[in-house]
C-alpha positions in Angstrom: 74.4 97.3 132.6 72.3 95.4 135.1 75.4 94.5 137.0 76.3 98.2 137.4 72.8 99.1 138.5 72.9 96.3 141.1 76.3 97.4 142.3 75.2 101.1 142.6 72.0 100.1 144.4 74.0 98.0 146.9 76.5 100.8 147.5 73.7 103.4 148.1 71.9 101.0 150.4 75.1 100.5 152.5 75.9 104.2 152.6 72.4 105.0 153.8 73.2 103.5 157.2 76.0 105.9 157.9 78.3 105.1 160.8 79.1 108.1 163.0 80.6 108.3 166.5 79.4 109.8 169.8 81.3 110.4 173.0 80.1 107.9 175.5 80.7 106.6 179.1 80.8 102.9 179.6 80.6 101.3 183.1 81.8 97.7 183.1 80.5 94.9 185.3 83.7 95.4 187.3 82.7 99.0 187.9 85.5 100.4 185.7 84.5 103.6 183.9 85.6 104.2 180.3 85.2 107.4 178.4 85.5 106.8 174.7 84.0 107.3 171.3 81.4 104.8 170.2 80.4 104.0 166.6 76.7 104.3 166.0 74.5 103.6 163.0 72.0 106.3 162.0 68.8 106.3 160.0 69.2 107.0 156.3 66.3 109.6 156.2 67.1 111.2 159.6 70.8 111.2 160.2 70.2 112.4 163.8 68.3 109.2 164.7 70.7 106.8 166.3 69.8 103.1 166.1 69.8 101.5 169.5 70.7 98.2 167.8 74.1 99.8 167.1 75.3 98.2 170.4 72.8 95.6 171.4 75.4 92.9 171.7 78.7 94.6 170.8 80.0 98.1 171.4 82.4 99.3 168.7 84.7 101.9 170.4 87.5 104.1 169.0 90.4 104.9 171.3 92.2 108.2 171.4 94.9 106.8 169.1 92.1 105.8 166.6 92.3 102.0 167.3 89.0 100.1 167.0 88.2 98.0 170.0 85.0 95.9 170.3 83.5 95.5 173.8 81.0 92.7 174.3 77.8 93.9 175.8 77.8 91.0 178.3 80.8 92.8 180.1 79.0 96.2 180.3 76.7 97.4 183.1 75.8 100.7 181.5 76.5 102.8 178.3 75.4 106.4 178.2 75.8 109.3 175.8 74.1 112.4 174.4 72.6 111.8 171.0 72.8 114.2 168.0 69.7 116.1 169.3 71.2 116.5 172.8 69.0 113.9 174.4 70.7 111.8 177.1 70.4 108.1 176.3 71.2 105.2 178.7 71.5 101.5 177.9 71.8 98.9 180.6 72.6 95.2 180.8 69.3 93.9 182.2 68.3 91.4 179.5 67.3 87.9 180.5 70.5 86.4 179.2 72.7 89.3 180.4 74.3 89.4 176.9 72.6 92.5 175.4 71.9 96.1 176.3 68.4 97.6 176.6 67.6 101.3 176.5 66.4 102.6 179.9 63.9 105.2 178.6 62.3 106.2 181.9 63.6 105.7 185.4 60.8 106.6 187.9 60.3 105.9 191.6 57.7 103.2 190.8 58.0 102.4 187.0 61.0 101.7 184.8 60.5 101.7 181.0 63.0 99.7 178.8 63.3 99.1 175.1 65.1 96.1 173.5 66.3 96.7 169.9 66.8 94.3 167.1 68.4 95.2 163.8 66.3 94.5 160.7 66.5 95.1 157.0 66.1 98.8 156.5 66.3 99.8 160.1 65.4 98.2 163.5 62.5 97.1 165.6 62.0 97.7 169.3 60.2 95.8 172.0 59.2 97.7 175.2 58.6 96.6 178.7 57.5 98.3 181.9 58.6 97.2 185.3 56.8 98.1 188.5 59.6 98.3 191.1 57.2 98.1 194.0 55.2 95.0 192.9 58.0 93.5 190.8 55.6 92.9 188.0 56.4 93.5 184.4 54.5 94.2 181.2 55.6 93.7 177.6 54.3 96.4 175.3 53.8 96.1 171.6 52.5 99.0 169.4 51.0 97.1 166.5 47.9 99.3 166.4 49.0 102.2 168.6 49.0 102.3 172.4 47.8 99.0 174.0 45.2 100.7 176.1 43.6 97.5 177.6 46.9 96.1 178.8 48.0 99.4 180.2 44.7 99.9 182.1 45.1 96.5 183.7 48.8 97.0 184.6 48.2 100.5 186.0 44.7 99.7 187.3 45.6 100.1 191.0 45.2 103.9 190.3 41.5 104.3 189.2 42.2 107.7 187.5 44.5 105.9 185.0 41.6 104.2 183.2 40.1 107.4 181.9 43.5 109.0 181.3 44.7 106.1 179.1 41.3 105.8 177.3 41.5 109.5 176.2 45.0 109.3 174.8 45.5 109.5 171.0 48.8 108.6 169.4 50.4 109.0 166.1 52.8 106.6 164.4 55.0 109.6 163.3 58.2 109.7 165.4 58.4 113.5 165.5 54.7 114.1 166.1 53.8 115.8 169.4 51.5 112.8 170.1 54.0 110.2 169.0 53.7 106.8 170.7 56.8 107.5 172.8 55.5 110.9 174.0 52.1 109.4 174.8 53.7 106.5 176.7 55.8 109.0 178.7 52.7 111.0 179.6 50.9 107.9 180.8 53.9 106.8 182.9 54.4 110.3 184.4 50.7 110.5 185.3 50.9 107.2 187.1 54.1 108.4 188.9 52.4 111.6 189.9 49.4 109.8 191.4 51.7 107.5 193.4 53.7 110.5 194.6 50.6 111.9 196.3 50.3 108.9 198.6 
């Protein structure tokens, strides 16, 4: 009986990370463009949430004649697709070792926001980093206790208004909340971009 419960539990756990496909565009390092279906892993509680770790180091594609072809991330410049909520997502090969793809969450005139994903038991983890394209400085961002206000105030401190703006932000750890960490980070970045655009 214990064996069957264990087997059933394992089966349910593996099924909870359902594999689906999205239509994607892949641009290789040789500047070839491929339009193909890509396999993605989704969250077991929210099947519309695509895990970015689905293609961190390898992209599993399905051709028109249903053949499965793996493409190494190290040969890819960019992968883009619309997720199940209609949001455009772009992944680029800008990791230090050039062997993995990071999500390009925000592409501004001054700031870029990237997220590196790592698969973990029961889901995935993400590490964010901001790049100032003007100063060539970067900042790694961790959300252990919410928005890292002190680090952000230092990084964006060349605009005095940012200190008060960042201090007044309040974030929620709930992904779909209006004040989710991603939404608050985006508002901080957009505010900084707007201040820079005035100059």
